[in-house]
C-alpha positions as CSV (number, residue, x, y, z in Angstrom):
1,M,106.3,85.3,46.9
2,S,107.4,86.1,50.7
3,A,105.8,88.6,53.2
4,T,108.7,91.5,52.2
5,A,108.3,91.0,48.4
6,P,106.6,93.3,46.3
7,L,103.6,92.0,44.0
8,I,104.2,94.0,41.2
9,A,107.6,95.1,39.6
10,V,107.1,98.0,37.3
11,V,109.8,97.9,34.6
12,I,110.9,101.8,33.4
13,P,113.8,101.6,30.8
14,H,114.3,105.5,30.8
15,F,116.2,107.7,27.4
16,Q,115.2,111.2,27.0
17,R,115.9,114.1,26.1
18,Q,112.9,116.4,27.5
19,P,113.2,116.7,31.4
20,G,109.5,116.1,33.0
21,L,108.9,112.9,31.6
22,L,110.1,110.7,34.0
23,P,108.4,112.0,36.5
24,K,105.2,112.0,34.8
25,A,105.7,108.3,34.6
26,L,105.9,107.8,37.8
27,A,103.5,109.4,39.1
28,S,101.3,107.3,37.4
29,A,102.8,104.2,38.7
30,F,102.8,105.5,41.9
31,A,99.2,107.0,41.7
32,Q,97.8,103.3,41.3
33,T,95.1,102.2,43.7
34,I,97.1,98.9,44.5
35,A,100.5,101.5,44.7
36,D,101.8,99.9,48.2
37,R,102.4,96.8,46.0
38,L,104.5,97.7,43.4
39,H,108.2,98.1,43.7
40,V,109.3,100.4,40.4
41,I,112.8,99.9,38.6
42,V,114.1,102.6,36.4
43,V,116.8,101.9,34.5
44,D,118.3,105.2,33.1
45,D,119.9,103.5,29.7
46,E,122.4,106.8,29.5
47,S,119.5,109.1,29.1
48,P,120.7,113.1,28.0
49,V,118.0,113.7,30.8
50,P,119.6,111.9,33.7
51,A,116.8,110.0,35.3
52,Q,118.1,110.8,39.1
53,A,118.3,114.2,38.5
54,E,114.4,113.8,37.3
55,I,113.9,111.5,40.9
56,D,115.8,113.8,42.9
57,A,113.3,117.2,42.1
58,H,110.9,114.6,43.7
59,P,110.6,114.4,47.2
60,E,107.0,112.6,47.2
61,F,108.1,109.5,45.5
62,P,108.7,106.8,48.1
63,R,112.4,105.8,48.0
64,E,111.9,102.8,49.7
65,Q,110.1,101.6,46.9
66,L,112.4,102.9,44.0
67,T,115.5,101.3,42.7
68,V,117.2,103.4,39.7
69,H,120.6,102.4,38.1
70,R,122.1,104.0,35.4
71,K,124.0,101.6,32.8
72,P,125.9,102.2,28.7
73,N,123.8,102.7,26.3
74,G,122.3,99.5,24.9
75,G,118.9,100.2,23.8
76,A,115.5,99.9,25.5
77,G,115.8,95.8,25.6
78,S,119.0,95.9,26.9
79,A,117.7,98.4,30.0
80,R,114.2,96.2,30.6
81,N,116.7,93.2,31.0
82,K,118.9,95.0,33.5
83,A,115.7,95.9,34.9
84,L,114.6,92.4,35.4
85,D,118.4,91.5,36.8
86,L,116.7,93.7,39.7
87,V,113.4,92.4,40.1
88,P,113.4,91.9,44.2
89,P,113.3,88.2,44.5
90,G,109.5,86.4,44.9
91,T,107.9,89.2,43.1
92,A,104.8,87.4,41.7
93,Y,104.4,90.6,38.3
94,V,106.1,92.4,36.0
95,A,104.9,95.2,34.4
96,F,106.4,97.4,31.7
97,L,106.2,101.5,31.7
98,D,107.8,103.3,28.9
99,S,109.5,106.4,30.6
100,D,107.2,108.8,28.4
101,D,104.2,106.7,29.0
102,E,101.1,107.6,31.3
103,W,99.5,104.8,33.3
104,R,95.4,105.5,34.3
105,P,94.9,104.5,38.1
106,N,93.2,101.8,37.6
107,H,95.8,99.7,35.2
108,L,97.5,97.1,37.5
109,A,94.2,96.7,39.4
110,N,92.2,95.9,36.4
111,A,95.6,93.5,35.1
112,L,94.9,91.2,37.9
113,A,91.4,90.8,37.9
114,V,91.3,90.2,34.6
115,M,94.1,87.7,34.8
116,G,93.0,86.1,37.7
117,E,95.1,82.6,38.3
118,R,94.5,81.4,34.9
119,F,95.8,83.7,32.1
120,D,99.9,84.6,32.5
121,G,99.8,87.8,30.5
122,Y,97.4,90.5,30.2
123,F,97.6,93.6,27.9
124,A,94.6,96.5,27.5
125,D,93.8,99.8,25.0
126,W,95.7,102.7,25.4
127,W,95.1,106.3,23.7
128,S,97.9,107.8,21.5
129,F,97.9,111.6,21.0
130,N,98.8,111.1,17.5
131,Y,95.6,110.4,17.2
132,P,93.3,111.9,19.3
133,E,90.1,110.7,18.3
134,Q,90.4,107.1,18.7
135,T,91.9,104.7,20.8
136,N,94.4,102.0,19.8
137,F,92.4,99.2,19.3
138,Q,89.5,101.2,17.5
139,R,92.1,103.0,15.1
140,I,93.4,99.1,14.1
141,G,90.6,96.3,14.8
142,T,92.2,93.4,14.7
143,L,90.5,92.0,18.0
144,D,87.0,93.6,16.3
145,K,86.5,89.4,16.0
146,P,84.3,87.6,19.6
147,H,86.4,87.0,21.9
148,A,85.1,84.7,25.2
149,S,84.6,87.2,28.1
150,V,86.5,86.1,31.4
151,C,85.6,89.5,32.9
152,A,83.1,91.4,33.7
153,R,84.2,94.8,35.4
154,P,86.7,95.6,33.6
155,P,85.8,94.7,30.4
156,G,88.3,91.0,29.7
157,F,88.8,88.8,26.7
158,D,90.5,85.5,26.5
159,L,92.8,86.1,23.1
160,G,92.0,83.1,22.5
161,V,95.4,82.4,20.2
162,S,99.1,82.6,20.7
163,P,101.0,85.8,20.3
164,L,102.4,84.5,17.7
165,E,99.6,83.7,16.1
166,H,97.8,87.3,17.3
167,I,101.5,89.4,16.0
168,L,102.0,87.5,12.6
169,S,97.9,88.2,12.1
170,D,98.8,91.9,11.4
171,G,102.2,92.4,11.0
172,G,102.8,93.6,14.3
173,G,99.1,93.0,16.5
174,L,97.9,95.2,19.6
175,I,100.1,94.8,22.3
176,Q,101.5,97.5,23.6
177,T,104.3,97.0,26.0
178,S,103.3,99.4,28.3
179,T,99.8,98.3,28.6
180,V,101.2,94.9,29.4
181,V,101.7,92.7,32.9
182,Y,103.0,89.4,33.2
183,R,103.7,86.7,35.4
184,F,107.5,86.9,36.2
185,D,107.2,83.9,38.5
186,R,106.4,81.6,35.9
187,F,109.3,82.9,33.6
188,P,111.7,84.4,35.7
189,A,114.7,84.0,33.4
190,L,112.7,85.4,29.8
191,R,114.3,88.6,28.6
192,F,114.4,90.6,25.6
193,R,116.4,89.3,22.3
194,E,119.2,92.5,22.6
195,E,120.1,91.8,19.2
196,F,117.1,93.7,17.9
197,F,117.3,97.7,17.5
198,N,113.3,97.2,17.4
199,G,110.9,94.5,17.4
200,Q,112.3,92.9,20.9
201,D,108.8,93.2,22.6
202,F,107.0,91.3,19.8
203,F,109.6,88.6,20.3
204,F,109.3,88.8,23.9
205,W,106.0,88.5,23.9
206,M,105.7,85.5,20.9
207,D,108.8,83.6,23.6
208,L,106.2,83.9,27.0
209,G,104.1,81.8,24.4
210,A,106.2,79.6,23.3
211,G,107.2,79.1,27.1
212,G,103.1,78.4,27.1
213,A,101.8,81.6,28.2
214,T,98.3,82.3,27.8
215,F,97.4,85.7,27.1
216,C,94.4,88.2,28.0
217,F,92.8,91.8,27.2
218,S,91.0,94.6,28.5
219,T,88.7,96.8,26.2
220,E,89.5,98.6,28.6
221,V,91.8,102.3,28.1
222,D,94.7,101.7,30.6
223,C,97.5,103.7,29.1
224,N,98.0,107.0,27.6
225,N,101.3,107.5,25.1
226,G,103.4,110.5,25.4
227,E,105.7,111.6,23.1
228,G,108.7,111.2,24.2
229,I,112.0,109.8,22.3
230,N,110.2,107.1,19.9
231,I,112.6,105.4,17.3
232,Y,110.1,105.6,14.9
233,Q,109.8,109.5,14.8
234,S,111.2,111.4,12.1
235,A,111.6,107.9,9.7
236,G,108.8,108.9,7.7
237,W,108.7,107.1,3.9
238,G,111.7,109.1,2.6
239,T,113.3,110.8,5.3
240,E,117.2,110.9,6.4
241,R,116.1,107.3,8.9
242,S,113.4,105.8,6.6
243,L,115.9,103.0,4.8
244,H,117.2,102.6,8.8
245,R,113.6,101.9,9.7
246,L,112.6,99.4,7.1
247,R,115.8,97.4,7.6
248,N,115.2,97.2,11.3
249,E,112.0,96.2,10.1
250,L,112.9,93.1,7.8
251,F,115.2,92.1,10.3
252,V,112.7,91.8,12.7
253,W,110.1,89.9,10.3
254,T,112.9,87.8,8.4
255,S,114.0,85.9,11.7
256,V,110.8,85.0,12.6
257,P,111.2,81.9,11.2
258,R,115.0,81.0,13.3
259,F,112.6,81.1,16.3
260,Y,109.0,79.9,15.7
261,R,107.9,77.2,13.5
262,L,105.0,78.7,11.9
263,T,102.2,77.0,10.3
264,D,101.0,77.2,6.4
265,G,98.8,80.8,7.5
266,Q,101.7,82.1,9.9
267,H,104.4,81.7,7.0
268,R,102.0,83.7,4.5
269,N,101.1,86.0,6.6
270,N,104.9,86.6,8.0
271,Q,105.3,86.8,4.2
272,R,103.1,89.0,3.1
273,T,104.2,91.5,6.2
274,I,108.5,91.0,4.2
275,R,107.1,92.0,1.0
276,K,104.8,95.1,2.2
277,L,108.0,96.1,3.4
278,Q,110.7,94.9,0.1
279,Q,108.2,97.1,-1.5
280,D,108.7,100.0,0.9
281,V,112.3,99.4,0.5
282,V,111.6,99.8,-3.3
283,R,110.2,102.9,-3.6
284,D,112.1,104.0,-0.6
285,L,115.6,103.6,-2.7
286,L,113.7,105.0,-6.0
287,H,112.3,108.5,-3.9
288,R,116.5,109.0,-3.5
289,V,117.8,108.2,-7.0
290,R,114.9,110.9,-8.5
291,H,115.8,113.5,-6.3
292,G,119.4,113.0,-5.8
293,K,119.1,112.2,-2.6
294,A,122.5,109.4,-0.6
295,V,121.9,105.9,-0.4
296,N,123.3,104.1,2.4
297,L,125.3,101.0,0.5
298,K,125.8,99.5,3.7
299,L,121.5,99.1,4.4
300,V,121.2,97.6,1.3
301,R,123.6,95.0,2.0
302,D,121.6,94.4,5.6
303,I,118.7,94.1,3.4
304,V,119.7,91.7,0.5
305,R,121.6,89.5,3.6
306,F,118.1,89.3,5.7
307,D,116.0,88.9,2.5
308,P,117.9,87.7,-0.6
309,T,114.6,87.2,-2.4
310,F,114.5,91.2,-2.3
311,L,116.6,91.3,-5.4
312,L,114.1,89.1,-7.1
313,Y,111.4,91.2,-5.6
314,A,113.4,94.9,-7.4
315,A,114.3,93.6,-10.3
316,A,110.6,92.9,-11.4
317,V,109.1,96.0,-9.9
318,P,110.0,98.1,-13.4
319,F,108.0,95.3,-15.1
320,R,105.2,95.0,-12.7
321,V,105.1,99.4,-13.0
322,L,105.1,99.5,-16.8
323,G,102.1,96.4,-16.5
324,E,100.3,99.1,-14.1
325,K,100.7,102.1,-16.4
326,L,99.5,100.1,-19.7
327,T,96.3,98.6,-17.3
328,R,96.0,102.5,-17.0
329,R,96.0,103.4,-20.5
330,S,93.9,100.8,-21.7
331,G,91.3,101.8,-18.5
332,S,91.3,105.4,-20.0
333,A,91.2,104.6,-23.9
334,T,88.7,102.1,-22.9
335,A,86.0,104.8,-21.4
């Protein structure tokens, strides 16, 4: 790292319809205990609330530590890639922060303490407004098994497996983007896979692992998850966007074997995730038919193209449902 290069570049993709969120994210970055060693890069992905206008209203943000770039809309992966292209030469680390999330003051110091010289990637626990009674780690529970301690304060642990293994183990894992810090100087050419509308972050962590990166994590809550634009918002089961969401998720998980050589166990875990999504697609389609809702046939064709086995699964569903009903009736009669 050169004498004038920042230690950490903070990458913030910005697309929001609600004003005031980006300034909170930036304030949390500049409130870090090592804020003097940062350079923040905001990429405005043609946001309805422009980043520059938000920043202009806050003269307290140090302009010499801030780069703002506006580009045509291309999604979060595209925006992050542009920010990675703008990282100052000689920067050692990159940290990701979504424009509606907020770091707690010790996040970056925690990351450096746990990573040391041994690890290439770091993530931490986080709190979401959707689940105020539990942290993300507590709610999902994937990391409940013992992990080797690598740092006492903050509590840091060796993930012990590749990001691929971790993510496939439960169809997503626990790596939340706004808690991730990684060694940019060791992986300067790595970029997000822009062909995926969502799931680019999963692939980025798995690509890091495929390149030899080792990961650690902290059980410290380093980030508060915000309430801004979310690609899953208003996309619950049976809603207008739910089939689109399921199509995108199937694209992610059916693509995994194209990029990585899977063990038998990883293949089974990935197939389990795909089967669950197939089930959700069938239920979504049945819900639409029963309630006279429109079915987007292009999305259905995409689903079949991504996963040809979906047709076999869907064809078997009526027989499966009939069998479940007969089993329940038989049980009732016996009782």
